VMD Tcl script that draws the C-alpha trace (Angstrom):
set ca {
  {219.68 55.90 182.43}
  {219.56 55.16 186.16}
  {216.23 57.01 186.41}
  {214.65 54.81 183.71}
  {215.85 51.62 185.45}
  {214.48 52.89 188.76}
  {211.10 53.75 187.19}
  {211.00 50.32 185.51}
  {211.83 48.65 188.84}
  {209.07 50.60 190.61}
  {206.59 49.66 187.85}
  {207.48 45.95 188.00}
  {207.36 45.93 191.82}
  {203.96 47.67 191.78}
  {202.65 45.20 189.20}
  {203.81 42.22 191.31}
  {202.25 43.74 194.43}
  {198.95 44.28 192.56}
  {198.97 40.61 191.47}
  {199.63 39.44 195.04}
  {196.84 41.64 196.43}
  {194.40 40.44 193.75}
  {195.30 36.81 194.47}
  {194.77 37.14 198.24}
  {191.48 38.96 197.64}
  {190.30 36.21 195.28}
  {191.41 33.52 197.77}
  {189.48 35.15 200.63}
  {186.32 35.42 198.52}
  {186.64 31.77 197.47}
  {187.11 30.62 201.09}
  {184.14 32.70 202.24}
  {181.84 31.25 199.57}
  {183.00 27.72 200.38}
  {182.32 28.29 204.09}
  {178.87 29.68 203.31}
  {178.01 26.76 201.02}
  {178.98 24.24 203.70}
  {176.32 25.74 205.97}
  {173.76 25.54 203.16}
  {174.30 21.85 202.37}
  {171.11 20.24 203.60}
  {168.18 18.49 202.05}
  {164.78 20.11 202.14}
  {161.57 18.12 201.70}
  {157.94 19.17 201.86}
  {155.38 16.82 203.38}
  {151.73 17.91 203.64}
  {152.78 21.56 203.40}
  {155.38 21.20 206.16}
  {159.05 21.75 205.36}
  {161.47 19.14 206.70}
  {165.14 20.16 206.69}
  {167.78 17.44 207.04}
  {171.10 18.95 208.16}
  {172.94 15.65 208.44}
  {175.77 14.78 206.09}
  {174.88 12.53 203.13}
  {176.75 9.64 204.79}
  {174.77 9.99 208.02}
  {171.45 10.35 206.21}
  {171.99 6.99 204.47}
  {172.58 5.11 207.74}
  {169.79 3.07 209.28}
  {168.22 4.61 212.33}
  {167.33 1.30 213.98}
  {169.65 -1.63 213.23}
  {168.21 -4.98 212.17}
  {169.20 -6.66 215.45}
  {167.20 -4.17 217.54}
  {163.48 -3.83 217.88}
  {160.52 -5.59 219.36}
  {158.90 -8.76 218.26}
  {155.45 -9.36 219.62}
  {154.07 -12.87 219.44}
  {150.34 -12.35 219.02}
  {148.01 -15.09 220.23}
  {144.22 -15.15 220.23}
}
mol new
graphics top color blue
foreach p $ca { graphics top sphere $p radius 0.5 }
foreach p [lrange $ca 0 end-1] q [lrange $ca 1 end] { graphics top cylinder $p $q radius 0.2 }
display resetview
């Protein structure tokens, strides 16, 4: 009887260890894919056959480059 309990204990412990190993393996793969996708997040546009790659975040790409209060005003007179 003791031998059957010991075998059952070894089986359950092995099963739990296999689940833990599978979970950590899955977690590492998920983190690696997330890290890779973060490096791939950029917009790509083609203009006249040239490829323009924008590596800024979406928030930064929506900001104005030159604010409204900056710039030159030229008063043209003939």
